C-alpha positions, 0 to 999 in steps of 0.5 A: 394592793401595792400597785393600787396604793401606787396608782392612787398616790400618783393620781391624787398628786399629779391629776392636778397638773395638767397644764404646761406654760412658759417661764414668762407666763410663770412669771407674770403670774407668780405674785399671786398665791391664794391657794394655800400656805404652810401648815395646810394638811389634808387627811384622806381615807382610802378605801377599797370597795366598802373596807378602809384600806389605808390613809394619805396624808400631805402637809405644807412646809416653809424651810430656810435653804441658803439665804431663801425659804422653800415649800417642802411638802411631805405626802405619806401614803399607808395601809392601817387595820386589816389591810396593814396585815395583808400589806404593810405600805408606808410610802413617803414622797416629798417635794421642795419647791420655789415660793414664787415660780412653784417649780421643784428643785428637789424630790424624794422618793422613800417606798416601803411595800412589805419587803420591798423598799426603794430610795431616791433623790432628784434634783432639778436644774430649772434653768437647764431643764435637767433632772439628776436622779440618784438612781439613774443620773441625768436626764433632759426634761421638758421646759416647767416639768414638775415632780408629782408632789409640786404639780398638785400645788402648781395646778391649785395656785396657777391653773385651776383659776382658768376658765375651761370649757366642758370637755376640754383636754389638757396635758400633763408632764410629770417626772415619776419613778425616773421617767417622764409621764404625759397624761391628758385630762378632761375637764367634765362640768362642775356639780355639787358633790356630797361629803362629810364636811357638806355639799360643795361645787366641784370641778369634775375631771376624767382621764382621756383613754387611749391603748395604754391607758389602765382605764377602759371607761371614761368614768373608771376614774373621776376627780372632784377639787372643790370650786373655790380659792383653796381647790381641795380635791374632795373625793377621787374614785377608781374603778379597776378590775379588782374593784372600786377605790375610793379616796375621800378628805377625811380631815383638814387643817389651816386652809389659806382661803378662809372664804372657801367652802371648808371652814 
């Protein structure tokens, strides 16, 4: 159960950030943000088979830092109901990132899983492409590396409005749990997806498989994002050896694009 929750939060937040661009490209585009705003809140049900195992909640804040402001996003993943009796999980991930570039300045990981506890902070210095981890010290990073939370919002703002061909590959580089993760994702198609809020056109992605992948078949992980200005993840489905895990949108508040599919 603990590994399942860690995998879900990693995929839900980082699956979107599949492209690395140059600083010049960021500066050319940063003035536009039509995808999200402070106050946005997304809540998901996590289901293991037919049983609800927990919830995932992610909310955007605007906070003053010195003479400026940053986006501050807090993501919480926790067990509920019967699942909480079997595994007490309450994981909190936070990211502080620049209003203009979307690049992170600080990331926090605060994990409580049964008797296991872990807390760490990462400070990002984008000009020198360096991160300082409270646990492991200084690390050199590829240019414009994102933490898993800022990656999600970076993609919604800068990436999803691009046009991709079917089966086109996209590279992902994020800093997570004191290590770099390089993942490839593939755009599969645009299709209608049923949800509790209606049937909407969504962008569908799957992972690119290799020898180290936890997924053995291409359709072992699928993710769908609304194909509108908000690019909200509607659902993620994982086929794991012990069963199927689904992450489905339960509720939402304060979406920026009022002309999107979700009213």
